[in-house]
C-alpha positions as CSV (number, residue, x, y, z in Angstrom):
1,M,-29.8,19.0,7.3
2,K,-31.7,17.1,4.6
3,T,-28.6,17.3,2.4
4,A,-26.4,15.9,5.1
5,A,-28.8,13.0,5.8
6,L,-29.0,12.2,2.1
7,F,-25.2,12.1,1.8
8,L,-24.9,9.7,4.7
9,L,-27.6,7.5,3.2
10,L,-25.9,7.4,-0.1
11,S,-22.5,6.8,1.5
12,A,-23.9,3.9,3.5
13,N,-25.5,2.3,0.5
14,A,-22.6,2.9,-1.9
15,S,-20.9,-0.3,-3.2
16,R,-17.1,-0.5,-3.3
17,I,-17.4,-3.2,-6.0
18,D,-18.5,-2.6,-9.5
19,R,-20.1,-6.0,-10.1
20,T,-20.5,-5.4,-13.8
21,A,-16.8,-4.8,-14.2
22,P,-15.1,-6.2,-11.0
23,C,-11.6,-5.1,-10.1
24,R,-10.4,-8.7,-10.1
25,K,-10.3,-10.6,-13.4
26,T,-9.9,-14.4,-13.4
27,S,-7.8,-15.5,-16.3
28,K,-9.2,-18.3,-18.5
29,T,-5.7,-19.3,-19.6
30,P,-3.2,-21.3,-17.5
31,K,-0.6,-19.3,-15.6
32,V,3.1,-19.8,-16.2
33,E,4.7,-19.7,-12.8
34,N,8.3,-19.2,-11.8
35,P,8.3,-20.9,-8.4
36,G,11.8,-22.0,-7.7
37,E,12.3,-24.6,-5.1
38,P,9.1,-25.7,-3.3
39,L,8.7,-24.9,0.3
40,A,9.4,-27.8,2.7
41,P,6.6,-28.0,5.3
42,V,7.3,-26.9,8.8
43,D,5.4,-27.1,12.1
44,L,3.0,-24.2,12.2
45,P,1.9,-22.1,15.2
46,D,-1.8,-21.7,15.9
47,T,-1.5,-18.0,15.3
48,W,0.8,-16.0,13.1
49,E,0.4,-12.3,12.5
50,W,3.0,-10.4,10.5
51,N,2.2,-7.2,12.3
52,A,3.2,-8.8,15.7
53,V,6.2,-11.1,15.3
54,E,8.2,-10.9,18.6
55,G,7.1,-7.3,19.0
56,T,7.9,-6.2,15.4
57,N,5.4,-5.0,12.9
58,Y,6.4,-6.1,9.4
59,L,3.3,-4.8,7.5
60,T,3.4,-1.6,5.4
61,N,0.7,1.1,4.8
62,I,-3.0,0.5,4.6
63,R,-4.4,2.0,1.4
64,N,-7.7,3.1,-0.2
65,Q,-8.0,2.2,-3.9
66,H,-11.0,4.5,-4.3
67,I,-9.5,7.9,-3.7
68,P,-9.3,10.5,-5.2
69,Q,-11.9,8.6,-7.3
70,Y,-13.3,5.1,-7.9
71,C,-10.7,2.8,-9.4
72,G,-10.9,-1.0,-9.8
73,S,-7.2,-1.5,-8.9
74,C,-7.6,-4.0,-6.0
75,W,-5.4,-6.5,-7.9
76,A,-2.5,-4.0,-8.0
77,H,-2.9,-3.0,-4.4
78,A,-3.1,-6.6,-3.1
79,A,0.1,-7.5,-5.0
80,T,2.2,-4.4,-4.2
81,S,1.2,-4.4,-0.5
82,A,2.2,-8.1,-0.2
83,L,5.5,-7.4,-2.0
84,S,6.1,-4.3,0.2
85,D,5.6,-6.4,3.3
86,R,8.0,-9.1,2.0
87,I,10.6,-6.5,1.3
88,K,10.2,-5.2,4.9
89,I,10.5,-8.8,6.2
90,A,13.7,-9.3,4.1
91,R,15.1,-6.0,5.5
92,K,14.2,-7.0,9.1
93,A,11.8,-4.0,9.4
94,A,14.7,-1.5,9.0
95,W,14.0,2.1,8.2
96,P,12.7,3.3,5.8
97,D,9.5,1.3,4.9
98,I,9.4,0.8,1.1
99,N,5.9,1.1,-0.3
100,I,5.8,-0.3,-3.9
101,A,3.8,2.0,-6.1
102,P,0.6,0.4,-7.4
103,Q,0.4,3.3,-9.9
104,N,3.3,1.7,-11.8
105,V,1.3,-1.4,-12.2
106,I,-2.1,0.0,-13.2
107,S,-0.5,2.3,-15.7
108,C,2.0,-0.1,-17.2
109,S,0.9,-3.7,-16.8
110,E,-0.6,-5.3,-19.9
111,V,-0.1,-8.9,-18.8
112,G,-2.7,-11.3,-20.3
113,E,-4.6,-11.3,-23.6
114,G,-8.0,-10.1,-24.7
115,D,-10.5,-9.8,-22.0
116,D,-8.0,-11.3,-19.5
117,Q,-5.5,-8.5,-20.0
118,D,-4.7,-6.2,-17.0
119,N,-6.6,-3.0,-17.6
120,G,-5.7,-0.4,-15.0
121,C,-8.8,0.8,-13.1
122,H,-11.0,-1.7,-15.0
123,G,-9.5,-4.7,-13.3
124,G,-6.6,-7.2,-13.4
125,E,-5.1,-10.0,-11.4
126,A,-2.6,-10.0,-8.6
127,F,-0.7,-12.9,-10.2
128,N,-0.3,-10.8,-13.3
129,A,1.1,-8.0,-11.2
130,F,3.7,-10.2,-9.7
131,E,4.7,-11.4,-13.2
132,F,4.8,-7.9,-14.5
133,M,7.1,-6.8,-11.6
134,A,9.5,-9.7,-12.3
135,K,9.9,-8.5,-15.9
136,N,9.7,-4.7,-15.4
137,E,11.1,-2.2,-13.0
138,V,8.8,-0.6,-10.5
139,S,9.4,2.3,-8.2
140,D,8.0,3.3,-4.7
141,E,5.4,5.8,-3.7
142,T,7.9,8.6,-3.0
143,C,8.2,9.1,-6.8
144,S,5.0,7.5,-8.1
145,I,2.1,8.5,-6.0
146,Y,-1.3,6.8,-6.5
147,R,-3.7,8.7,-8.8
148,A,-6.6,6.3,-9.0
149,R,-6.2,6.4,-12.8
150,G,-4.6,3.8,-15.0
151,R,-3.6,3.1,-18.6
152,D,-7.4,2.8,-19.3
153,N,-8.5,6.2,-18.1
154,G,-5.9,8.9,-18.3
155,A,-2.6,7.7,-16.8
156,K,-0.8,5.8,-19.6
157,C,2.5,4.3,-19.0
158,S,5.4,6.7,-19.4
159,S,8.6,7.6,-17.6
160,I,7.0,10.4,-15.7
161,I,4.3,8.0,-14.4
162,K,7.0,5.6,-13.3
163,C,8.8,8.3,-11.3
164,M,8.4,12.1,-11.2
165,D,9.5,15.1,-9.2
166,C,8.5,18.7,-9.5
167,S,10.9,21.6,-9.2
168,P,10.5,24.1,-6.3
169,Q,12.2,26.7,-8.6
170,T,10.3,26.3,-11.8
171,H,7.3,24.1,-10.6
172,K,7.9,22.0,-13.7
173,C,7.7,18.3,-13.4
174,D,10.0,15.7,-14.9
175,T,11.5,12.3,-14.4
176,P,14.6,12.3,-12.0
177,D,18.0,11.5,-13.5
178,N,17.9,8.2,-11.5
179,Y,15.6,6.5,-9.0
180,K,15.4,3.3,-6.9
181,I,13.8,0.3,-8.5
182,Y,12.3,-3.0,-7.3
183,H,11.4,-6.4,-8.8
184,T,9.8,-9.6,-7.8
185,D,12.0,-12.7,-8.1
186,K,10.1,-16.0,-7.9
187,Y,6.3,-16.1,-8.1
188,G,3.6,-18.6,-8.2
189,K,0.1,-19.8,-7.3
190,V,-1.1,-21.3,-4.0
191,S,-4.4,-22.6,-2.7
192,G,-5.8,-24.6,0.1
193,E,-5.6,-23.9,3.9
194,Q,-2.4,-25.7,4.7
195,A,-0.4,-24.6,1.7
196,M,-1.5,-21.0,2.3
197,M,-0.5,-21.1,5.9
198,Q,2.9,-22.5,5.1
199,E,3.5,-19.8,2.5
200,I,2.4,-17.0,4.8
201,H,4.3,-18.3,7.8
202,Q,7.5,-19.0,6.0
203,R,7.7,-16.1,3.5
204,G,5.1,-13.5,4.2
205,P,1.7,-12.2,3.1
206,I,0.0,-13.4,-0.1
207,A,-2.6,-12.0,-2.5
208,C,-5.9,-13.8,-2.9
209,G,-9.1,-13.4,-4.9
210,V,-12.4,-13.3,-2.9
211,A,-16.1,-13.0,-3.4
212,V,-17.8,-9.9,-1.9
213,P,-21.3,-10.6,-0.5
214,D,-23.2,-7.5,0.5
215,S,-22.7,-8.3,4.1
216,L,-18.9,-8.1,3.7
217,E,-19.2,-4.5,2.4
218,K,-21.0,-3.7,5.6
219,Y,-18.5,-5.5,7.9
220,T,-17.4,-3.6,11.0
221,G,-15.6,-6.2,13.0
222,G,-15.4,-9.8,14.3
223,I,-14.8,-13.0,12.4
224,Y,-16.8,-12.8,9.2
225,N,-18.7,-15.9,8.0
226,D,-20.7,-15.6,4.8
227,T,-23.8,-17.8,4.8
228,T,-24.9,-17.2,1.3
229,G,-22.4,-19.5,-0.4
230,D,-21.1,-16.7,-2.6
231,T,-17.9,-17.9,-4.4
232,N,-17.8,-15.5,-7.3
233,I,-14.4,-14.0,-7.1
234,V,-14.6,-10.2,-7.9
235,H,-11.9,-8.7,-5.6
236,D,-8.2,-9.1,-4.6
237,I,-6.9,-8.7,-1.1
238,S,-3.8,-9.7,0.8
239,V,-3.8,-12.3,3.6
240,T,-1.4,-11.2,6.3
241,G,-1.8,-13.9,8.9
242,F,-4.0,-16.5,10.6
243,G,-5.2,-17.4,14.1
244,V,-7.7,-19.1,16.3
245,S,-10.2,-17.2,18.5
246,E,-10.9,-17.8,22.1
247,D,-14.0,-19.9,21.2
248,G,-11.8,-22.1,18.8
249,T,-12.9,-20.5,15.5
250,K,-10.1,-20.6,13.0
251,Y,-9.6,-17.4,10.9
252,W,-7.5,-15.6,8.3
253,T,-6.4,-12.0,8.9
254,V,-7.0,-10.0,5.7
255,R,-5.9,-6.5,4.7
256,N,-8.3,-4.8,2.3
257,S,-7.7,-1.7,0.2
258,W,-10.8,0.3,1.2
259,G,-9.1,2.6,3.8
260,S,-8.6,2.4,7.5
261,H,-12.1,3.6,8.2
262,W,-13.5,0.3,7.0
263,G,-13.7,-2.9,9.0
264,E,-11.1,-3.4,11.7
265,Q,-8.8,-0.5,10.8
266,G,-8.8,-1.6,7.2
267,F,-8.6,-5.3,7.9
268,F,-11.1,-8.1,8.4
269,R,-11.0,-11.6,9.7
270,V,-12.8,-14.4,8.0
271,V,-13.3,-18.1,9.0
272,R,-10.5,-20.4,7.9
273,G,-10.7,-23.9,6.5
274,T,-14.1,-23.8,4.8
275,N,-13.1,-21.7,1.7
276,N,-15.5,-19.0,2.8
277,I,-15.9,-16.3,0.1
278,A,-13.6,-18.5,-2.0
279,I,-10.6,-17.2,-0.1
280,E,-8.7,-20.5,-0.3
281,T,-9.3,-21.0,-4.0
282,D,-7.0,-18.7,-6.0
283,C,-4.0,-17.0,-4.3
284,A,-0.6,-15.8,-5.6
285,W,2.7,-15.1,-3.9
286,A,6.1,-13.6,-4.9
287,T,9.5,-13.1,-3.4
288,P,11.3,-9.8,-3.7
289,L,14.6,-9.5,-5.6
290,D,17.2,-7.7,-3.5
291,T,17.8,-4.3,-5.2
292,W,18.2,-2.3,-2.0
293,T,21.4,-3.7,-0.6
294,N,23.4,-2.3,-3.5
295,D,21.0,0.6,-4.2
296,V,20.1,-0.5,-7.7
297,R,18.7,2.5,-9.7
298,H,17.1,3.2,-13.0
299,K,19.1,5.7,-15.1
300,T,16.7,8.0,-17.1
301,T,17.5,8.4,-20.8
302,Q,16.8,11.3,-23.0
303,E,14.5,9.2,-25.1
304,E,12.4,8.6,-21.9
305,R,12.3,12.3,-21.2
306,E,11.1,13.0,-24.7
307,D,8.3,10.4,-24.6
308,P,5.2,12.2,-25.9
309,V,3.0,10.4,-23.4
310,N,4.8,12.5,-20.7
311,Q,3.2,15.6,-22.2
312,E,-0.3,14.0,-21.8
313,V,0.4,13.5,-18.1
314,I,1.8,17.0,-17.7
315,A,-1.2,18.5,-19.6
316,N,-3.4,17.3,-16.6
317,I,-1.3,19.2,-14.1
318,P,-2.4,22.8,-13.1
319,E,-0.6,25.7,-14.8
320,T,3.1,25.8,-14.3
321,K,3.3,28.7,-11.9
322,P,-0.1,29.7,-10.5
323,K,-0.5,32.7,-8.2
324,F,-1.2,30.6,-5.1
325,L,2.3,29.1,-5.4
326,S,4.1,32.4,-5.7
327,S,5.7,32.3,-2.3
328,P,9.5,31.7,-2.5
329,T,9.5,29.3,0.5
330,C,7.2,26.6,1.9
331,R,7.6,27.9,5.5
332,V,6.6,31.2,6.9
333,S,9.2,33.2,8.8
334,K,7.3,33.2,12.0
335,A,4.4,31.0,13.2
336,F,2.0,31.6,16.1
337,F,-0.9,29.8,17.7
338,K,-4.1,31.8,17.2
339,N,-5.7,30.6,20.4
340,G,-2.4,30.2,22.3
341,A,-0.2,27.2,22.8
342,R,-1.2,24.1,24.9
343,P,2.0,23.4,26.8
344,P,2.4,20.2,28.9
345,L,2.6,20.4,32.7
346,T,6.3,19.9,32.4
347,Y,8.6,19.9,29.4
348,A,10.8,16.9,28.5
349,W,13.9,19.0,29.0
350,D,12.7,19.7,32.6
351,D,12.2,16.0,33.3
352,V,15.5,14.7,32.0
353,K,18.8,16.3,32.9
354,E,21.2,16.9,30.0
355,E,23.9,14.8,31.5
356,D,21.4,11.8,31.6
357,L,20.7,11.9,27.9
358,P,22.3,9.2,25.7
359,E,25.1,10.2,23.4
360,A,23.0,9.1,20.4
361,W,19.3,8.4,19.8
362,D,17.7,7.6,16.5
363,W,14.0,6.7,16.3
364,R,14.7,4.8,13.1
365,D,16.6,2.2,15.2
366,V,15.7,1.8,18.9
367,N,17.0,-1.6,19.9
368,G,16.5,-2.7,16.3
369,V,13.0,-1.3,16.0
370,N,12.0,1.5,13.6
371,Y,9.2,3.8,14.9
372,L,9.2,6.3,12.0
373,S,6.3,6.6,9.5
374,W,6.7,6.4,5.7
375,N,8.8,8.8,3.7
376,K,6.9,11.3,1.6
377,N,7.4,13.6,-1.4
378,Q,5.6,16.9,-1.1
379,H,6.2,17.7,-4.8
380,I,4.1,15.0,-6.5
381,P,1.9,14.8,-8.5
382,V,2.4,18.6,-8.6
383,Y,4.7,21.1,-6.9
384,C,3.3,22.0,-3.5
385,G,5.0,24.1,-0.8
386,S,3.6,21.9,1.9
387,C,6.8,21.2,3.9
388,W,5.2,22.7,7.0
389,A,2.3,20.2,6.8
390,Q,4.4,17.2,5.8
391,G,6.9,17.8,8.6
392,T,4.1,18.2,11.2
393,T,2.1,15.2,10.2
394,S,5.1,13.0,9.9
395,A,6.4,13.9,13.3
396,L,2.9,13.4,14.8
397,A,2.5,10.0,13.0
398,D,5.9,9.0,14.4
399,R,4.8,9.9,17.9
400,F,1.6,7.8,17.5
401,N,3.8,4.8,16.5
402,I,6.0,5.4,19.5
403,M,3.0,5.8,21.9
404,L,1.4,2.6,20.5
405,N,4.7,0.8,20.5
406,N,4.1,-0.1,16.9
407,T,1.1,-2.2,17.8
408,N,-1.3,-0.6,15.3
409,P,-2.2,-3.1,12.5
410,T,-0.1,-1.1,10.1
411,P,2.3,1.8,10.7
412,I,0.4,5.1,11.2
413,G,1.1,7.5,8.3
414,L,-0.9,10.7,8.5
415,N,-2.0,12.6,5.4
416,A,-0.8,16.2,5.1
C-alpha cells in the first residue's frame, strides 16, 4: 500500500517538461520562410474547430511524446500532427488517416546550427521540422513507429528508421522495397491573434511555442488562464481551433502531446487575445505537398540497405527468433471465452432481415464519412504475432467511433 501511495505521489509531482533542457528550442537566427502567396483575409466565424466541421472530424491521432520513455520531442509532434491534420483536410477526411511519423523527424532533422540545431529528444523547433519535411522525404507511422529515441540517444537516421518491416518467416527486419512518402510544400511563421485565426480557419492547425507554468501541467479542464505572466517558451503544441465560451471568454483549442489522459482528452483551452503563455508569439504553419493522389513512393536502394547505421538499430532488437515467437501463426486454431460469452439480447442478424441489407456497405465511406481507426503494423519495431490483438482493438476502436458518431476530439485508436 505504501509503495502504491508513493508511486501516485511521484506521478502527481512528475514534470512533463525538463526546464534545464526544454523540448522547444528558440532559434537566435532569422528563419528563411517559403510562404508562397499570402492569405487574403476572410470573414471569420466566432468558433472554428477542425474536429467538428459540418459533422466531420479532420483531426488525427492524439499522441504521448513521453512513452516508452521521456523524450523532448514536442517540436516534432506538434509539426507532424498539424501536417497530418492538413493532409486529412486536403483529402476530405477520406480513409485512411495518414499519421506522419515524428520518428523520422527526431532521428533525421539537423536543421539549425550550434545550440539551435534540432537534436532529437533534446529539443528542436516545429518550424525546423516543417523545413526539414519540405527538403526530405518522411513516412507515416505504419512503417516508422515512435520509439521516444532520436538521433541524440540511440535512434540515428538510417533507412530502417525511416521505414521498416519485420518478416513473419525469418523475424528479421529490413527496409521495404518501396514505401509511401510525404512532404511539406509551403511553410512560414505566423503570430498574433487575427493572423493565427485566418491561418487556422483557411488552411488548418498550426504549431506554436508556449510557456508551461506549473499550473498548466496540473490542468484538468476548462479555459486556462495563467496569472503568473510566464512567457518563457519551452514547449511546442498544435492549435486546432478557436471559440468563445458561453460567458464570452475567447479561447484557443490546443492539442498537446502528453496523452489522452491529460487535460481534456489530451487537449486544453487557453484564453485568446492576451498572448497568455506566449501562445500568440511564435507559431509556424506548413501546407502538404500532394504525394498521395499518384501514390508517390521511395524506392529503396542497395546502398541504403547496407547502411552500417541500420545494424546499430537492429542490434537493439531482441534476438532474431526467440522461443516465445516460435508459433507458426499469430492466431490460435480455436478460441473460447474462459468465463463464457456475453451475448446481446438479440443479435444484429435477428434484427435485420437479409433482404433488407444494402448491396454494399463500407465503414470507410458512409455518406462521405470514414469511421475507421488508424492503420497499424504489428511487425514494428520488432516482429510480433499480435494479429489477434490488433484485429480486436481496431474493430473495437472503429465501433467506438461509430457509436460516438466521430465526435471524440480525435479518432479513437486503441493500443493492442
